[in-house]
C-alpha positions, 0 to 999 in steps of 0.5 A: 549567533551564526546560522550555518547548514550542516554537512552532515545532515543538511539541517540549518543550525547556529552557533555563538559568534564568538566561537566561530575561528579557524580550526575550531570545533563545533556540535551540530544540535540536529545530528551530533555531528563534531564539525571543523571549520576550515575557513571563516568567510564565508563559513565553511565546516567539515565533519571531523573523523574521529576514527583510528585507522 
């Protein structure tokens, strides 16, 4: 498991190492935000914006 800090809620959560790949989407279990993996080493996540503009 890899721990990370959610950029939306600031809480620590974890994901399986197998889920970590560039462009993958992960879910924050604390706030429900969908996060996009922008960088693998070090792990960088950003919130995925699902709104239609």
